[in-house]
ChimeraX commands (.cxc) that place a marker at each C-alpha (Angstrom):
marker #1 position 76.40,102.54,72.99 radius 0.5
marker #1 position 73.16,101.77,74.74 radius 0.5
marker #1 position 70.02,100.13,73.51 radius 0.5
marker #1 position 66.96,101.74,75.02 radius 0.5
marker #1 position 63.70,100.53,73.52 radius 0.5
marker #1 position 60.41,102.25,74.32 radius 0.5
marker #1 position 57.18,100.69,73.11 radius 0.5
marker #1 position 53.60,101.83,73.62 radius 0.5
marker #1 position 50.48,99.98,72.60 radius 0.5
marker #1 position 47.09,101.32,73.66 radius 0.5
marker #1 position 47.45,102.10,77.37 radius 0.5
marker #1 position 50.53,99.86,77.82 radius 0.5
marker #1 position 54.02,101.31,78.17 radius 0.5
marker #1 position 57.27,99.33,78.19 radius 0.5
marker #1 position 60.86,100.58,78.44 radius 0.5
marker #1 position 63.95,98.37,78.26 radius 0.5
marker #1 position 67.61,99.14,78.66 radius 0.5
marker #1 position 70.67,96.93,78.38 radius 0.5
marker #1 position 73.36,96.89,81.10 radius 0.5
marker #1 position 76.55,97.49,79.10 radius 0.5
marker #1 position 79.07,100.14,80.10 radius 0.5
marker #1 position 82.07,100.50,77.79 radius 0.5
marker #1 position 85.39,102.05,78.76 radius 0.5
marker #1 position 86.13,105.25,76.86 radius 0.5
marker #1 position 89.86,104.43,77.06 radius 0.5
marker #1 position 89.56,100.89,75.68 radius 0.5
marker #1 position 86.38,100.01,73.80 radius 0.5
marker #1 position 87.12,96.29,74.15 radius 0.5
marker #1 position 86.75,96.68,77.92 radius 0.5
marker #1 position 83.17,96.61,79.10 radius 0.5
marker #1 position 81.04,95.80,82.13 radius 0.5
marker #1 position 77.42,94.66,82.20 radius 0.5
marker #1 position 76.51,96.34,85.47 radius 0.5
marker #1 position 74.66,99.59,84.73 radius 0.5
marker #1 position 70.90,99.89,85.13 radius 0.5
marker #1 position 69.69,102.42,82.58 radius 0.5
marker #1 position 65.91,102.36,83.13 radius 0.5
marker #1 position 63.90,103.28,86.24 radius 0.5
marker #1 position 60.30,103.98,87.18 radius 0.5
marker #1 position 60.18,107.55,88.51 radius 0.5
marker #1 position 56.56,107.46,89.73 radius 0.5
marker #1 position 53.24,105.82,88.80 radius 0.5
marker #1 position 53.17,107.75,85.48 radius 0.5
marker #1 position 56.80,107.86,84.31 radius 0.5
marker #1 position 59.42,105.41,83.09 radius 0.5
marker #1 position 62.88,106.94,82.53 radius 0.5
marker #1 position 65.74,105.66,80.37 radius 0.5
marker #1 position 69.29,107.03,80.25 radius 0.5
marker #1 position 71.76,106.68,77.39 radius 0.5
marker #1 position 75.14,108.36,77.16 radius 0.5
marker #1 position 77.90,109.11,79.62 radius 0.5
marker #1 position 77.33,106.92,82.70 radius 0.5
marker #1 position 78.93,109.37,85.09 radius 0.5
marker #1 position 76.87,112.26,83.73 radius 0.5
marker #1 position 73.74,110.11,84.11 radius 0.5
marker #1 position 74.64,109.44,87.74 radius 0.5
marker #1 position 74.87,113.18,88.39 radius 0.5
marker #1 position 71.72,113.87,86.40 radius 0.5
marker #1 position 69.52,111.23,88.06 radius 0.5
marker #1 position 69.17,112.88,91.49 radius 0.5
marker #1 position 68.58,116.28,89.87 radius 0.5
marker #1 position 65.73,114.80,87.83 radius 0.5
marker #1 position 64.20,113.07,90.85 radius 0.5
marker #1 position 64.07,116.46,92.56 radius 0.5
marker #1 position 61.46,117.50,89.96 radius 0.5
marker #1 position 59.33,114.34,90.14 radius 0.5
marker #1 position 56.18,114.59,92.23 radius 0.5
marker #1 position 53.59,111.87,92.88 radius 0.5
marker #1 position 51.36,112.93,89.97 radius 0.5
marker #1 position 53.98,114.34,87.57 radius 0.5
marker #1 position 53.55,113.35,83.93 radius 0.5
marker #1 position 56.15,112.74,81.25 radius 0.5
marker #1 position 55.38,116.20,79.83 radius 0.5
marker #1 position 56.01,117.89,83.20 radius 0.5
marker #1 position 59.37,116.21,83.73 radius 0.5
marker #1 position 60.52,116.49,80.10 radius 0.5
marker #1 position 60.24,120.27,80.34 radius 0.5
marker #1 position 62.42,120.29,83.46 radius 0.5
marker #1 position 64.96,117.86,81.98 radius 0.5
marker #1 position 65.24,119.92,78.79 radius 0.5
marker #1 position 65.87,123.11,80.79 radius 0.5
marker #1 position 68.37,121.36,83.06 radius 0.5
marker #1 position 70.36,119.80,80.24 radius 0.5
marker #1 position 70.50,123.06,78.30 radius 0.5
marker #1 position 71.90,124.67,81.45 radius 0.5
marker #1 position 74.48,122.09,82.60 radius 0.5
marker #1 position 75.53,120.20,79.45 radius 0.5
marker #1 position 78.70,121.11,77.60 radius 0.5
marker #1 position 79.02,120.99,73.81 radius 0.5
marker #1 position 80.66,117.55,74.21 radius 0.5
marker #1 position 77.90,116.09,76.41 radius 0.5
marker #1 position 76.32,113.02,74.86 radius 0.5
marker #1 position 73.09,112.25,76.67 radius 0.5
marker #1 position 69.70,110.95,75.61 radius 0.5
marker #1 position 66.78,110.49,77.96 radius 0.5
marker #1 position 63.55,108.65,77.19 radius 0.5
marker #1 position 60.41,109.38,79.19 radius 0.5
marker #1 position 57.58,106.91,78.68 radius 0.5
marker #1 position 54.14,106.95,80.27 radius 0.5
marker #1 position 51.25,109.27,80.92 radius 0.5
marker #1 position 51.20,112.67,79.22 radius 0.5
marker #1 position 49.37,115.81,80.35 radius 0.5
marker #1 position 46.52,114.81,78.03 radius 0.5
marker #1 position 46.34,111.45,79.89 radius 0.5
marker #1 position 47.44,109.57,76.76 radius 0.5
marker #1 position 50.41,107.23,76.48 radius 0.5
marker #1 position 53.45,109.18,75.39 radius 0.5
marker #1 position 57.11,108.70,74.54 radius 0.5
marker #1 position 59.35,111.75,74.87 radius 0.5
marker #1 position 63.00,111.99,73.87 radius 0.5
marker #1 position 65.35,114.71,75.15 radius 0.5
marker #1 position 68.73,114.34,73.47 radius 0.5
marker #1 position 72.00,115.99,72.51 radius 0.5
marker #1 position 71.11,115.01,68.93 radius 0.5
marker #1 position 68.64,117.91,68.80 radius 0.5
marker #1 position 70.05,120.37,71.33 radius 0.5
marker #1 position 68.05,118.87,74.24 radius 0.5
marker #1 position 64.75,119.94,72.75 radius 0.5
marker #1 position 61.67,117.85,73.51 radius 0.5
marker #1 position 60.55,115.39,70.84 radius 0.5
marker #1 position 57.15,113.85,71.59 radius 0.5
marker #1 position 55.57,110.73,70.08 radius 0.5
marker #1 position 51.95,109.63,70.47 radius 0.5
marker #1 position 49.65,107.16,68.75 radius 0.5
marker #1 position 47.90,103.84,69.27 radius 0.5
marker #1 position 51.05,101.76,68.68 radius 0.5
marker #1 position 54.51,103.28,68.41 radius 0.5
marker #1 position 58.09,102.79,69.49 radius 0.5
marker #1 position 61.43,104.52,69.75 radius 0.5
marker #1 position 64.94,103.18,70.20 radius 0.5
marker #1 position 68.36,104.67,70.68 radius 0.5
marker #1 position 71.01,104.39,68.01 radius 0.5
marker #1 position 72.92,101.11,68.12 radius 0.5
marker #1 position 75.14,99.32,65.63 radius 0.5
marker #1 position 72.15,97.12,64.75 radius 0.5
marker #1 position 68.90,98.94,64.06 radius 0.5
marker #1 position 65.99,97.09,65.71 radius 0.5
marker #1 position 63.34,99.17,63.94 radius 0.5
marker #1 position 62.40,96.57,61.33 radius 0.5
marker #1 position 62.29,93.77,63.92 radius 0.5
marker #1 position 59.90,95.84,66.01 radius 0.5
marker #1 position 57.79,96.99,63.05 radius 0.5
marker #1 position 57.37,93.47,61.68 radius 0.5
marker #1 position 56.31,91.92,65.01 radius 0.5
marker #1 position 54.65,94.43,67.33 radius 0.5
marker #1 position 51.24,94.33,65.64 radius 0.5
marker #1 position 50.97,90.53,65.92 radius 0.5
marker #1 position 51.74,90.25,69.65 radius 0.5
marker #1 position 49.13,89.14,72.15 radius 0.5
marker #1 position 47.32,92.12,73.65 radius 0.5
marker #1 position 48.56,91.63,77.22 radius 0.5
marker #1 position 51.44,93.67,78.59 radius 0.5
marker #1 position 53.48,90.53,79.29 radius 0.5
marker #1 position 53.78,89.91,75.55 radius 0.5
marker #1 position 55.16,93.44,75.10 radius 0.5
marker #1 position 57.63,92.92,77.97 radius 0.5
marker #1 position 58.82,89.61,76.53 radius 0.5
marker #1 position 59.14,91.17,73.09 radius 0.5
marker #1 position 61.32,93.98,74.51 radius 0.5
marker #1 position 63.64,91.32,75.96 radius 0.5
marker #1 position 63.70,89.52,72.60 radius 0.5
marker #1 position 64.58,92.74,70.74 radius 0.5
marker #1 position 67.45,93.44,73.15 radius 0.5
marker #1 position 68.77,89.87,72.91 radius 0.5
marker #1 position 68.57,89.84,69.10 radius 0.5
marker #1 position 70.46,93.13,68.81 radius 0.5
marker #1 position 73.10,91.99,71.34 radius 0.5
marker #1 position 73.95,88.97,69.15 radius 0.5
marker #1 position 75.28,91.31,66.44 radius 0.5
marker #1 position 76.20,94.43,68.43 radius 0.5
marker #1 position 79.01,94.16,71.00 radius 0.5
marker #1 position 77.98,97.51,72.50 radius 0.5
marker #1 position 74.73,95.95,73.81 radius 0.5
marker #1 position 74.58,93.40,76.65 radius 0.5
marker #1 position 72.49,90.25,76.13 radius 0.5
marker #1 position 70.51,90.93,79.30 radius 0.5
marker #1 position 68.31,93.94,79.84 radius 0.5
marker #1 position 66.00,95.42,82.42 radius 0.5
marker #1 position 62.40,95.90,81.31 radius 0.5
marker #1 position 59.94,98.09,83.20 radius 0.5
marker #1 position 56.31,98.77,82.43 radius 0.5
marker #1 position 53.20,100.65,83.41 radius 0.5
marker #1 position 49.63,100.99,82.30 radius 0.5
marker #1 position 48.08,104.43,81.79 radius 0.5
marker link #1:1,2 radius 0.2
marker link #1:2,3 radius 0.2
marker link #1:3,4 radius 0.2
marker link #1:4,5 radius 0.2
marker link #1:5,6 radius 0.2
marker link #1:6,7 radius 0.2
marker link #1:7,8 radius 0.2
marker link #1:8,9 radius 0.2
marker link #1:9,10 radius 0.2
marker link #1:10,11 radius 0.2
marker link #1:11,12 radius 0.2
marker link #1:12,13 radius 0.2
marker link #1:13,14 radius 0.2
marker link #1:14,15 radius 0.2
marker link #1:15,16 radius 0.2
marker link #1:16,17 radius 0.2
marker link #1:17,18 radius 0.2
marker link #1:18,19 radius 0.2
marker link #1:19,20 radius 0.2
marker link #1:20,21 radius 0.2
marker link #1:21,22 radius 0.2
marker link #1:22,23 radius 0.2
marker link #1:23,24 radius 0.2
marker link #1:24,25 radius 0.2
marker link #1:25,26 radius 0.2
marker link #1:26,27 radius 0.2
marker link #1:27,28 radius 0.2
marker link #1:28,29 radius 0.2
marker link #1:29,30 radius 0.2
marker link #1:30,31 radius 0.2
marker link #1:31,32 radius 0.2
marker link #1:32,33 radius 0.2
marker link #1:33,34 radius 0.2
marker link #1:34,35 radius 0.2
marker link #1:35,36 radius 0.2
marker link #1:36,37 radius 0.2
marker link #1:37,38 radius 0.2
marker link #1:38,39 radius 0.2
marker link #1:39,40 radius 0.2
marker link #1:40,41 radius 0.2
marker link #1:41,42 radius 0.2
marker link #1:42,43 radius 0.2
marker link #1:43,44 radius 0.2
marker link #1:44,45 radius 0.2
marker link #1:45,46 radius 0.2
marker link #1:46,47 radius 0.2
marker link #1:47,48 radius 0.2
marker link #1:48,49 radius 0.2
marker link #1:49,50 radius 0.2
marker link #1:50,51 radius 0.2
marker link #1:51,52 radius 0.2
marker link #1:52,53 radius 0.2
marker link #1:53,54 radius 0.2
marker link #1:54,55 radius 0.2
marker link #1:55,56 radius 0.2
marker link #1:56,57 radius 0.2
marker link #1:57,58 radius 0.2
marker link #1:58,59 radius 0.2
marker link #1:59,60 radius 0.2
marker link #1:60,61 radius 0.2
marker link #1:61,62 radius 0.2
marker link #1:62,63 radius 0.2
marker link #1:63,64 radius 0.2
marker link #1:64,65 radius 0.2
marker link #1:65,66 radius 0.2
marker link #1:66,67 radius 0.2
marker link #1:67,68 radius 0.2
marker link #1:68,69 radius 0.2
marker link #1:69,70 radius 0.2
marker link #1:70,71 radius 0.2
marker link #1:71,72 radius 0.2
marker link #1:72,73 radius 0.2
marker link #1:73,74 radius 0.2
marker link #1:74,75 radius 0.2
marker link #1:75,76 radius 0.2
marker link #1:76,77 radius 0.2
marker link #1:77,78 radius 0.2
marker link #1:78,79 radius 0.2
marker link #1:79,80 radius 0.2
marker link #1:80,81 radius 0.2
marker link #1:81,82 radius 0.2
marker link #1:82,83 radius 0.2
marker link #1:83,84 radius 0.2
marker link #1:84,85 radius 0.2
marker link #1:85,86 radius 0.2
marker link #1:86,87 radius 0.2
marker link #1:87,88 radius 0.2
marker link #1:88,89 radius 0.2
marker link #1:89,90 radius 0.2
marker link #1:90,91 radius 0.2
marker link #1:91,92 radius 0.2
marker link #1:92,93 radius 0.2
marker link #1:93,94 radius 0.2
marker link #1:94,95 radius 0.2
marker link #1:95,96 radius 0.2
marker link #1:96,97 radius 0.2
marker link #1:97,98 radius 0.2
marker link #1:98,99 radius 0.2
marker link #1:99,100 radius 0.2
marker link #1:100,101 radius 0.2
marker link #1:101,102 radius 0.2
marker link #1:102,103 radius 0.2
marker link #1:103,104 radius 0.2
marker link #1:104,105 radius 0.2
marker link #1:105,106 radius 0.2
marker link #1:106,107 radius 0.2
marker link #1:107,108 radius 0.2
marker link #1:108,109 radius 0.2
marker link #1:109,110 radius 0.2
marker link #1:110,111 radius 0.2
marker link #1:111,112 radius 0.2
marker link #1:112,113 radius 0.2
marker link #1:113,114 radius 0.2
marker link #1:114,115 radius 0.2
marker link #1:115,116 radius 0.2
marker link #1:116,117 radius 0.2
marker link #1:117,118 radius 0.2
marker link #1:118,119 radius 0.2
marker link #1:119,120 radius 0.2
marker link #1:120,121 radius 0.2
marker link #1:121,122 radius 0.2
marker link #1:122,123 radius 0.2
marker link #1:123,124 radius 0.2
marker link #1:124,125 radius 0.2
marker link #1:125,126 radius 0.2
marker link #1:126,127 radius 0.2
marker link #1:127,128 radius 0.2
marker link #1:128,129 radius 0.2
marker link #1:129,130 radius 0.2
marker link #1:130,131 radius 0.2
marker link #1:131,132 radius 0.2
marker link #1:132,133 radius 0.2
marker link #1:133,134 radius 0.2
marker link #1:134,135 radius 0.2
marker link #1:135,136 radius 0.2
marker link #1:136,137 radius 0.2
marker link #1:137,138 radius 0.2
marker link #1:138,139 radius 0.2
marker link #1:139,140 radius 0.2
marker link #1:140,141 radius 0.2
marker link #1:141,142 radius 0.2
marker link #1:142,143 radius 0.2
marker link #1:143,144 radius 0.2
marker link #1:144,145 radius 0.2
marker link #1:145,146 radius 0.2
marker link #1:146,147 radius 0.2
marker link #1:147,148 radius 0.2
marker link #1:148,149 radius 0.2
marker link #1:149,150 radius 0.2
marker link #1:150,151 radius 0.2
marker link #1:151,152 radius 0.2
marker link #1:152,153 radius 0.2
marker link #1:153,154 radius 0.2
marker link #1:154,155 radius 0.2
marker link #1:155,156 radius 0.2
marker link #1:156,157 radius 0.2
marker link #1:157,158 radius 0.2
marker link #1:158,159 radius 0.2
marker link #1:159,160 radius 0.2
marker link #1:160,161 radius 0.2
marker link #1:161,162 radius 0.2
marker link #1:162,163 radius 0.2
marker link #1:163,164 radius 0.2
marker link #1:164,165 radius 0.2
marker link #1:165,166 radius 0.2
marker link #1:166,167 radius 0.2
marker link #1:167,168 radius 0.2
marker link #1:168,169 radius 0.2
marker link #1:169,170 radius 0.2
marker link #1:170,171 radius 0.2
marker link #1:171,172 radius 0.2
marker link #1:172,173 radius 0.2
marker link #1:173,174 radius 0.2
marker link #1:174,175 radius 0.2
marker link #1:175,176 radius 0.2
marker link #1:176,177 radius 0.2
marker link #1:177,178 radius 0.2
marker link #1:178,179 radius 0.2
marker link #1:179,180 radius 0.2
marker link #1:180,181 radius 0.2
marker link #1:181,182 radius 0.2
marker link #1:182,183 radius 0.2
marker link #1:183,184 radius 0.2
view
């Protein structure tokens, strides 16, 4: 499994992803070498969870849609269409898009096999979303996010802390993670 954690507070956006790749043949075999989050442009952070090889095929197709001023809404529409077209019934893929929406507000969008690759959009002053892991970080986030310092560095450090805390109890999540951010 993968732990992607998206957090938005005011105009600040943070997305983290662990590095763990687990063998489908032997779940005790794993490698901590897969980057799962990238900044697509000045408005969009992308996170990939699911089949690593499918993600590697999907990535270049997604980048084909990304223009300099694309928003998370623009790209989510294209990703949803693409996944509905190329995914099989067994495809397990979740993509997080975090950043600037068409309304110029901070936005988190999820496109996932869990809901037939439909777009699920989240907006608000402070909100978060995480992928399913063996350890649910929701309460950890909820009980701490409102008391963080208001600078983006505190949000970045908190994302690292969430990942590390989950990794201590969940062998599917690597202790280290990559955290990317942007301000809308």
